[in-house]
OpenMM code with the backbone's topology and positions (N, CA, C; nanometers):
from openmm import Vec3, app, unit

residues = "MET ASN GLN ASP ILE ALA LYS GLY LYS TRP GLU GLN LEU LYS GLY SER ILE LYS GLU LYS TRP GLY ASP LEU THR ASP ASP ASP ILE THR GLN ILE ASN GLY SER ALA GLN LYS MET CYS GLY VAL LEU GLN GLU LYS TYR GLY LYS ASN ARG ILE ASP ALA GLU ARG GLU VAL ASP ASP PHE TRP ALA GLN GLN ASN GLN LEU".split()
positions = [
    Vec3(7.6363, 8.5021, 17.7141),
    Vec3(7.5978, 8.5214, 17.5780),
    Vec3(7.6612, 8.4409, 17.4941),
    Vec3(7.6231, 8.4475, 17.3655),
    Vec3(7.6794, 8.3480, 17.2779),
    Vec3(7.8209, 8.4642, 17.2046),
    Vec3(7.9165, 8.3768, 17.1331),
    Vec3(8.0156, 8.4468, 17.0596),
    Vec3(7.9688, 8.5283, 16.9547),
    Vec3(8.0412, 8.6135, 16.8969),
    Vec3(8.0298, 8.6888, 16.8030),
    Vec3(8.0037, 8.6060, 16.6729),
    Vec3(7.9522, 8.6660, 16.5685),
    Vec3(7.9039, 8.5811, 16.4595),
    Vec3(8.0204, 8.6047, 16.3725),
    Vec3(8.0735, 8.4998, 16.2861),
    Vec3(8.1693, 8.4890, 16.2057),
    Vec3(8.1317, 8.5730, 16.0762),
    Vec3(8.2288, 8.6253, 16.0043),
    Vec3(8.1844, 8.7171, 15.9119),
    Vec3(8.1080, 8.6872, 15.8011),
    Vec3(8.1363, 8.5385, 15.7635),
    Vec3(8.0507, 8.4897, 15.6434),
    Vec3(7.8967, 8.4871, 15.6745),
    Vec3(7.8739, 8.3941, 15.8097),
    Vec3(7.7800, 8.3902, 15.8577),
    Vec3(7.6709, 8.5272, 15.8898),
    Vec3(7.7545, 8.6442, 15.9260),
    Vec3(7.7102, 8.7469, 15.9737),
    Vec3(7.6441, 8.8190, 15.8181),
    Vec3(7.6990, 8.7915, 15.6864),
    Vec3(7.6151, 8.8310, 15.6071),
    Vec3(7.5288, 8.7937, 15.5721),
    Vec3(7.5236, 8.6292, 15.5839),
    Vec3(7.3779, 8.5916, 15.5452),
    Vec3(7.2555, 8.6180, 15.6732),
    Vec3(7.3202, 8.6606, 15.7616),
    Vec3(7.2198, 8.6811, 15.8990),
    Vec3(7.1565, 8.8099, 15.8743),
    Vec3(7.2125, 8.9171, 15.7954),
    Vec3(7.1614, 9.0474, 15.7943),
    Vec3(6.9966, 9.0565, 15.7318),
    Vec3(6.9802, 8.9773, 15.6793),
    Vec3(6.8250, 8.9711, 15.6221),
    Vec3(6.7217, 8.9315, 15.7136),
    Vec3(6.7784, 8.8216, 15.8044),
    Vec3(6.6968, 8.7675, 15.8974),
    Vec3(6.6669, 8.8617, 16.0158),
    Vec3(6.7827, 8.9518, 16.0331),
    Vec3(6.7976, 9.0597, 16.1373),
    Vec3(6.6759, 9.1545, 16.1033),
    Vec3(6.6847, 9.1997, 15.9780),
    Vec3(6.6081, 9.2964, 15.9503),
    Vec3(6.4521, 9.2507, 15.9424),
    Vec3(6.4277, 9.1187, 15.9176),
    Vec3(6.2853, 9.0670, 15.9158),
    Vec3(6.2406, 9.0674, 16.0576),
    Vec3(6.3220, 9.0017, 16.1610),
    Vec3(6.2711, 9.0171, 16.2945),
    Vec3(6.2704, 9.1603, 16.3433),
    Vec3(6.3603, 9.2377, 16.3405),
    Vec3(6.3592, 9.3898, 16.4002),
    Vec3(6.3854, 9.4712, 16.3029),
    Vec3(6.2243, 9.5173, 16.2510),
    Vec3(6.2312, 9.5722, 16.1378),
    Vec3(6.2507, 9.7296, 16.1352),
    Vec3(6.2832, 9.7818, 16.2908),
    Vec3(6.3018, 9.9183, 16.3007),
    Vec3(6.4679, 9.9459, 16.2750),
    Vec3(6.5480, 9.8214, 16.2906),
    Vec3(6.6729, 9.8613, 16.2642),
    Vec3(6.7234, 9.9062, 16.1000),
    Vec3(6.8146, 9.9786, 16.1141),
    Vec3(6.8447, 10.0410, 15.9669),
    Vec3(6.9673, 9.9462, 15.9340),
    Vec3(7.0285, 10.0074, 15.8021),
    Vec3(7.1293, 9.9422, 15.7489),
    Vec3(7.2700, 10.0065, 15.8367),
    Vec3(7.2498, 10.1150, 15.8772),
    Vec3(7.3598, 10.1921, 15.9661),
    Vec3(7.3661, 10.1270, 16.1028),
    Vec3(7.2335, 10.0633, 16.1680),
    Vec3(7.2339, 9.9804, 16.2669),
    Vec3(7.3289, 9.8498, 16.2492),
    Vec3(7.2714, 9.7828, 16.1240),
    Vec3(7.3305, 9.6474, 16.1013),
    Vec3(7.5028, 9.6570, 16.0949),
    Vec3(7.5324, 9.7901, 16.0108),
    Vec3(7.6724, 9.8087, 15.9826),
    Vec3(7.7583, 9.8231, 16.1290),
    Vec3(7.6804, 9.9137, 16.2344),
    Vec3(7.7244, 9.9511, 16.3608),
    Vec3(7.7612, 9.7990, 16.4308),
    Vec3(7.6464, 9.7109, 16.4336),
    Vec3(7.6564, 9.5616, 16.4908),
    Vec3(7.7765, 9.4965, 16.4741),
    Vec3(7.7865, 9.4900, 16.3239),
    Vec3(7.8942, 9.4102, 16.2639),
    Vec3(7.8819, 9.2524, 16.3137),
    Vec3(7.8215, 9.1844, 16.3476),
    Vec3(7.8102, 9.0574, 16.3840),
    Vec3(7.8708, 9.0351, 16.5348),
    Vec3(7.8571, 9.1614, 16.6163),
    Vec3(7.8957, 9.1535, 16.7742),
    Vec3(7.7394, 9.1380, 16.8599),
    Vec3(7.7547, 9.0298, 16.9206),
    Vec3(7.6363, 9.0108, 17.0041),
    Vec3(7.6041, 9.1130, 17.1147),
    Vec3(7.7375, 9.1791, 17.1584),
    Vec3(7.7331, 9.2779, 17.2545),
    Vec3(7.6599, 9.4085, 17.2065),
    Vec3(7.7237, 9.4404, 17.0782),
    Vec3(7.6611, 9.5839, 16.9961),
    Vec3(7.5070, 9.5450, 16.9709),
    Vec3(7.4805, 9.4436, 16.9332),
    Vec3(7.3585, 9.4125, 16.8871),
    Vec3(7.2361, 9.4371, 17.0185),
    Vec3(7.2911, 9.3931, 17.1222),
    Vec3(7.2052, 9.4103, 17.2609),
    Vec3(7.1838, 9.5477, 17.2516),
    Vec3(7.3221, 9.6177, 17.2700),
    Vec3(7.2736, 9.7702, 17.2736),
    Vec3(7.2153, 9.8311, 17.1995),
    Vec3(7.2051, 9.7996, 17.0444),
    Vec3(7.1092, 9.8680, 16.9410),
    Vec3(6.9813, 9.8469, 16.9831),
    Vec3(6.9526, 9.7092, 17.0387),
    Vec3(6.8149, 9.6593, 17.0693),
    Vec3(6.7536, 9.7400, 17.1712),
    Vec3(6.8451, 9.7499, 17.2734),
    Vec3(6.8120, 9.8647, 17.3786),
    Vec3(6.7762, 9.9873, 17.3548),
    Vec3(6.8387, 10.0588, 17.2789),
    Vec3(6.8331, 10.1886, 17.2108),
    Vec3(6.7093, 10.1886, 17.1045),
    Vec3(6.7135, 10.1303, 17.0311),
    Vec3(6.5885, 10.1279, 16.9438),
    Vec3(6.4510, 10.0829, 17.0004),
    Vec3(6.4500, 9.9753, 17.0860),
    Vec3(6.3289, 9.9109, 17.1102),
    Vec3(6.2934, 9.9404, 17.2884),
    Vec3(6.3951, 10.0075, 17.3258),
    Vec3(6.3677, 10.0325, 17.4802),
    Vec3(6.3289, 9.9139, 17.6187),
    Vec3(6.4784, 9.8201, 17.5324),
    Vec3(6.4557, 9.6984, 17.6258),
    Vec3(6.5631, 9.7086, 17.7072),
    Vec3(6.5610, 9.6386, 17.8479),
    Vec3(6.6511, 9.6316, 17.9316),
    Vec3(6.7284, 9.5436, 17.8943),
    Vec3(6.8531, 9.5414, 17.9542),
    Vec3(6.9938, 9.4439, 17.8861),
    Vec3(6.9746, 9.3068, 17.9201),
    Vec3(6.9057, 9.2500, 18.0032),
    Vec3(6.8593, 9.1104, 18.0175),
    Vec3(6.7702, 9.0779, 17.9023),
    Vec3(6.6443, 9.1394, 17.8737),
    Vec3(6.5781, 9.1069, 17.7828),
    Vec3(6.6421, 9.1304, 17.6435),
    Vec3(6.7359, 9.2179, 17.6169),
    Vec3(6.8045, 9.2353, 17.4952),
    Vec3(6.8670, 9.0916, 17.4568),
    Vec3(6.9675, 9.0904, 17.5547),
    Vec3(7.0428, 8.9545, 17.5568),
    Vec3(6.9944, 8.8167, 17.5402),
    Vec3(6.8684, 8.7739, 17.6250),
    Vec3(6.8024, 8.6973, 17.5703),
    Vec3(6.7282, 8.6780, 17.4221),
    Vec3(6.6974, 8.7727, 17.3802),
    Vec3(6.6448, 8.7902, 17.2469),
    Vec3(6.7639, 8.7633, 17.1435),
    Vec3(6.8867, 8.8377, 17.1709),
    Vec3(6.9912, 8.8024, 17.0801),
    Vec3(7.0256, 8.6702, 17.0795),
    Vec3(7.0470, 8.5974, 17.2302),
    Vec3(7.0995, 8.4627, 17.2291),
    Vec3(6.9736, 8.3574, 17.1950),
    Vec3(6.8405, 8.3990, 17.1911),
    Vec3(6.7365, 8.3102, 17.1026),
    Vec3(6.7713, 8.3239, 16.9726),
    Vec3(6.7744, 8.4218, 16.9011),
    Vec3(6.7923, 8.4781, 16.7707),
    Vec3(6.9230, 8.3519, 16.7063),
    Vec3(7.0386, 8.3839, 16.7852),
    Vec3(7.1602, 8.3209, 16.7268),
    Vec3(7.1473, 8.1578, 16.7524),
    Vec3(7.0650, 8.0877, 16.8688),
    Vec3(7.0530, 7.9836, 16.8657),
    Vec3(6.9679, 7.9157, 16.7355),
    Vec3(6.8379, 8.0091, 16.7291),
    Vec3(6.7508, 7.9714, 16.6112),
    Vec3(6.8393, 7.9695, 16.4694),
    Vec3(6.8985, 8.0627, 16.4430),
    Vec3(7.0003, 8.0651, 16.3388),
    Vec3(7.1016, 7.9304, 16.3235),
    Vec3(7.1311, 7.9136, 16.4521),
    Vec3(7.2349, 7.7829, 16.4343),
    Vec3(7.1620, 7.6597, 16.3983),
    Vec3(7.0452, 7.6516, 16.4184),
    Vec3(6.9655, 7.5220, 16.3829),
    Vec3(6.9388, 7.5192, 16.2488),
    Vec3(6.9339, 7.6219, 16.1898),
    Vec3(6.8890, 7.6118, 16.0557),
    Vec3(7.0226, 7.5560, 15.9511),
] * unit.nanometer
topology = app.Topology()
chain = topology.addChain("A")
for resn in residues:
    res = topology.addResidue(resn, chain)
    for name in ("N", "CA", "C"):
        topology.addAtom(name, app.Element.getBySymbol(name[0]), res)
């Protein structure tokens, strides 16, 4: 799994995260706070994903954002 997101980058990504995963609340985003591990847990909880699928989605999302 990718490293946690730096704070400056995290602030920029919040909007993109809400667009991709519309069920996430501001509280969910605050809880994640740039941690890939926490994000996987929140995706599992909100979307009923298994750990592997959640990690894959998070990794794909981070990779896509790093290309921008």
